C-alpha positions as CSV (number, residue, x, y, z in Angstrom):
1,M,2.0,-32.0,14.9
2,D,2.0,-30.9,10.7
3,E,5.3,-29.0,11.2
4,L,6.8,-32.1,13.1
5,I,5.4,-34.2,10.4
6,E,6.7,-32.2,7.6
7,R,10.2,-32.2,8.9
8,L,10.3,-35.9,9.6
9,A,9.2,-36.8,6.0
10,D,11.8,-34.6,4.6
11,K,14.5,-35.8,6.7
12,A,14.0,-39.0,6.4
13,G,12.6,-39.2,2.4
14,L,9.1,-40.5,3.6
15,E,5.5,-39.4,2.4
16,K,3.8,-37.3,4.6
17,A,1.3,-39.6,5.2
18,V,3.8,-42.8,6.5
19,A,5.7,-40.2,8.7
20,G,2.6,-39.0,10.6
21,K,1.5,-42.9,10.9
22,S,5.0,-43.8,12.0
23,V,5.1,-40.9,15.0
24,G,1.8,-42.3,16.3
25,I,3.1,-45.9,16.1
26,I,6.5,-44.9,17.7
27,L,5.0,-42.6,20.5
28,S,2.6,-45.4,21.3
29,F,5.6,-47.9,21.7
30,L,7.2,-45.1,24.0
31,R,3.9,-44.7,26.1
32,S,3.9,-48.2,26.5
33,E,7.3,-48.9,27.3
34,G,9.5,-46.2,28.2
35,P,9.9,-44.1,31.2
36,T,6.7,-43.0,32.4
37,A,7.4,-39.3,33.3
38,H,9.8,-38.5,30.5
39,V,7.5,-39.9,27.7
40,Q,4.9,-38.2,28.6
41,A,6.5,-34.7,29.1
42,L,7.4,-35.5,25.4
43,I,4.0,-36.4,24.3
44,D,2.8,-33.3,25.7
45,S,5.4,-31.3,24.2
46,I,4.0,-32.0,20.8
47,P,0.4,-31.1,19.9
48,G,-1.7,-33.8,18.0
49,A,0.5,-36.7,20.0
50,D,-2.1,-38.3,21.4
51,A,-4.1,-38.0,18.7
52,A,-1.9,-39.8,16.2
53,I,-1.2,-42.6,19.3
54,A,-4.8,-42.9,19.4
55,S,-5.1,-43.6,15.6
56,A,-1.8,-46.0,15.9
57,D,-3.5,-48.0,19.0
58,S,-6.9,-48.5,16.9
59,S,-4.9,-49.9,13.7
60,R,-2.9,-52.5,14.6
61,S,-2.1,-55.0,12.4
62,T,-3.1,-58.5,13.0
63,L,1.2,-59.5,12.9
64,G,1.6,-56.9,15.1
65,R,-0.9,-58.5,17.6
66,L,0.6,-61.6,17.5
67,M,4.3,-60.4,17.9
68,G,3.0,-59.1,21.2
69,G,4.5,-55.6,22.4
70,G,8.1,-54.6,22.3
71,V,10.6,-53.1,19.6
72,M,10.0,-56.2,17.4
73,A,6.1,-55.4,17.3
74,V,7.5,-51.8,16.3
75,G,9.3,-52.7,13.7
76,T,6.6,-55.0,12.1
77,K,4.2,-52.2,12.3
78,L,6.7,-49.7,10.4
79,M,7.3,-52.3,8.1
80,G,3.9,-52.5,6.8
81,L,3.8,-49.2,6.1
82,G,6.7,-49.8,3.7
83,L,9.5,-48.8,5.4
84,G,13.1,-50.6,5.4
85,M,15.4,-50.9,8.2
86,G,17.5,-47.6,6.9
87,D,13.8,-45.8,6.7
88,I,13.1,-46.5,10.4
89,Q,16.6,-45.7,11.6
90,K,16.4,-42.4,9.8
91,L,12.8,-41.5,11.4
92,A,13.5,-42.1,14.7
93,R,17.1,-40.7,15.0
94,E,15.2,-37.3,13.5
95,L,12.4,-38.0,15.5
96,F,14.7,-38.5,19.0
97,H,16.8,-35.4,17.4
98,I,13.3,-33.0,17.8
99,G,12.5,-34.9,21.1
100,R,16.0,-33.4,22.5
101,E,15.0,-29.8,21.2
102,K,11.7,-30.3,23.0
103,I,12.3,-32.0,26.4
104,G,15.9,-31.5,26.4
105,V,19.0,-33.7,26.0
106,E,18.9,-35.6,29.2
107,R,15.4,-36.7,29.4
108,M,15.4,-37.8,25.8
109,N,18.8,-39.8,26.2
110,E,17.0,-41.4,29.7
111,I,13.7,-42.3,27.3
112,I,16.4,-43.9,25.1
113,A,18.3,-45.8,28.0
114,G,14.8,-46.6,29.9
115,T,13.3,-48.2,27.0
116,P,14.5,-51.6,26.0
117,G,15.4,-51.8,22.4
118,L,15.6,-48.6,21.5
119,R,19.1,-47.7,21.3
120,Q,19.7,-49.4,18.4
121,F,17.8,-47.2,16.7
122,T,19.7,-44.4,17.5
């Protein structure tokens, strides 16, 4: 996970702590909203992903809970970490690129296509 976070932080221009929290938030969203088998394959391919998801799930913000689920809630949580829309797009694009390396282009593209609201970040 440390290597992944370093790569994301570097490519998206974020602090490592923010990149780590962001990964947990995004993977938690994918787990709840995306195609189950492909998302689980992605999570299984990233050492430490379950811990990052658990951390993101335990630190839900009040505003995020009020917004419910979905991509809007993810955006709210990420903005709560200080990310702007450009930062979120860079982060998501790099995470999806890493996902394609880990589980293959076809599976990652199916995650993107099968998760409501996700295509706007690709």
